[in-house]
N, C-alpha and C positions, 0 to 999 in steps of 0.2 A: 362533173368532173374537170376540174382544169386542166390543162393541155400540157403541162407538165405532169401532175401525179400520173391521166392518162399514162406521157412517152415511157415514164420510168414503170409504172405494168406493162408493156406493154415489152421495157428493158426485159425489167423481171422475167415475165415471163419465156423467155427467150435465150435467156443466161446468157444476154450480153452487160458490154457496159457503158453508159453514159459518153460521149463524147461535146463539148461542152468552149463551143470557142468564142476568141470577144473581140470586138472589131472595135473602131471608136465613129460613130457615126458622126461622115463628114470630111472627114481626116483616108489617104488623103486629098481628096475633091469629092465637089458631092454627088458629082455625078458617078460617082466606085463604093462608098457601102449598098448602094443596091444587090448592080449583080454581084454583087463577091458577097453580102448574106445570099441570098440563093441558090450561090458555086457551093457551097461552105455546104450546104440543105448537099444537091445530087452526092454529093464525096463523103455524103453520110453525117455527119455533125445532127444530133442528135437537141440539139435548144441550142438557140443561138441568143447568147450576149452581147450585150448594147452597149456601149459601154454613151453616153452625156454630157458634151464634154463639159468643162466647169475649168475654172479661173486656175481651182489653186489644188488640185488633186493629188492630197498626197495622201494617200493607200497607195499611189502609184511612183516603180521606178525609171527614170530617163527617161526609156525608150518611149512609153504610154503618156507618159509629161508633156512630152515634144508633137504628140501623137494629136491628142486635148490641145492642144495654142495655135496645131495647123488647123483644127478642126474649129476653132472661135473664127481663126482670120478669115476660113474659107463663110462665118456668119453661120454656123448649125448650131442651136440650139433646142430644151426640153421639147416648143412642139415640134421642130421638127423632125426629131426624134418620133413622137405621135404620130404624124404628118406620114414618115418612111414609114412604123410598123401600117397604118395602114392599108399605104400601096402591096408592101408586102405582104401584106392577104388578101390584092383580087386576087392571087395565083397562089396562092398555100397558106393553108389556111387548117393547114393543120403543124407543120411545127411550133413547138415553143417559142416564142419570145420574150426572151426576160434583161431589161431595164436595169443596168445598175449608173448608180449615180452619183451624186449627192444631194445634203436637205437642200441647201439658198435654196435652189429653179424651183423646187418642189410647194416648198412652202411661201416663197413669191407668187406661185396661182391660187396657193390654198389647197389644201387636202380632196376637198370635194373636188374644186373643179377638176384637180388634174386625174383621181382615178375613172368620175363621171370620164376624160377623154380618152381616158387607157383604155380604159371597155367601153366602149366605143372603138375605137385601133384594134381591137383584136394583141394589148396584155396581156402574158400570165402571167410577170413576177417583176419584180420590185427589188431591188439592194440598192440600199441605203447608205453607202460608204462608213459617214460621218455621227448614222443615228442611232446613238447607242439605246438596249433595250430597254432602258432607265429611263430611255427618253419616246419610247416608243409606241407607248399602251394606244397612243388615242391614232395616233397612224395607222398605226397596226389594225382597230375596232372598227377603222372606218374599207382597209382593202380586206377585209376581209369578212364584211357580210358584201363586199361590190367582188368577193368570189376570183379576189389575185393573194398569187401567193408570194408573200410576205420571206425573204430568202438573208441569213445573218452568214457572218463573219463570226470561224473562231481560227482560236488560230494556237503556238502551240504554249502562248502566255496567259490564256484562257486559266484563269482560277475553276473550279470546279463548279465553286455557286455562279460564274459566269455560266457554265456553262449549262448551266442547268433552270440557271432563265430562259438566254438565249433555247434553249432545246425545248422551256414551254412556252416560248411565241409561234419559233419559228414555221418555217409551210412551207411543202415545195420542195427541198432538198436541201442539209448543212455543207457549208461552203467550209472546208477547213484552209486558212492559209499553211501552204506545209516548210515555210520558212521563215523564219526573225524577219521581214526586212519587209522589202520592198518588193511589184514587182518587178520578175525579169533576176532580181536580185541573186544568189548563191548556188549550189549544190542541195541537192534531195539528199537526204537524210532519211530510208527508208525504214532503219528499223524503226525512229521516229516515229516517224509516219505511222506506223502502222500499231504501235501502243497509243498514239490521240485517240486517231480510229477506232479502235476499239472500245474504248471507257467515251466518247459522246457514241458510235451504237450502243449503248449499254443504258445512257441517258432518255433516247426517241428509238421510234418505229423509223421515222422520215432517212432515205436516202443521206448517204454524204460521201461529195464529193470533195477533190482532194485541185487543187492548184497553187498556180507560187512556182516557179521551178521546172515548167511542162515543155518540153525543148524540139522535141522528137518521140518518133514511134517507141523507143522505151523508157525510154522515161514513163511516156505514155501509158505504157500497158503497165510498166511495175506501180505504180501507187494506186490503177484501176483490179487491179491485182490485189491491194488489199482495204479498195472500198468500192461505187459506188458507180462511182467514171473519175474522167478528169476534166479541169479546165486550161483552156489552149489560154494565149494572149501575148504576148512579147514577141515572142521568134513571128509569130500570123501581123502582128504590127510593121516590127524593123524590116520582113523580106517587103511589106508597101514599103516603106519607108525609102528602102534601098533601090526598086521601083524610082519612085518620089525624083530621088535626087538625082535619076540615070535620065529624065522627061519624062521619063514614058505621059502619056496620056488617052490611051485608051484604056480605058475599063476592065474592055475583058482584058489582058493584062495582070490589068491585076486577082480576078477572076480564076485563072491562069494561073497565075503563081501558088493564090491560096492556096484553088484543091490538088493544087503540087502537092501539101504540105498535108492536111488535114486526111488527104488518101493512104498519106505515109502509117499515119494515128491509124486510121480507122482499124486498116491490114492492120495495123500492132494488136492494138483489143479484141479485135474475131483472132485469129490467126493465134 
């Protein structure tokens, strides 16, 4: 069984909700990502969402766009992401890792080459932001054969037909985007989130996790009470950006700062 599925099964048995933090590979420096990933796990993360830097991250707000820019300046790439996951696996064989990125780098590498490398590295899932379900069938088939889950986004504006198409193809979990906008924008409308998550759950047995707009323990708990987990990104990326702007160069300082935020959210979800 894929690690993502195992983790959600364990969480169900424990009556707990998933905490899924996001960070961008190589931001703000290449030697920061790995210690931050390990710190996330120690602080209570259930699944790690590793952003693959891309030159035009259209789904992202300004905080994460700038993170992609910094990472690209540091020379980070899709191949680096695969190598880093393999390094992470040397000491953590259990925590699921999901690559979140865009189609161009994968298509340039080639589906089969990418998937073989992802399996070898220990990648558990892929979320390709700009690959809609209408164009994802071939990639989805290759991923399925390799045992890698294909994660899809659904938004408040997704039609019922689109929701049915996505839930019919997706694996791992459904990532519900809580806001009409980009990452880090706006305030949560909990009533709207509940309505949409309930409808998605009527279409699939997959877990449904909510992201965009999760800023602290309270907001993480508010969406997790309505779903199977919370995805958090911009607030973590922004905390690391602040340290970088202050001239911090010690990877341990970034790990500590992220741990503080993850611990707050973990405690809110569990208590």
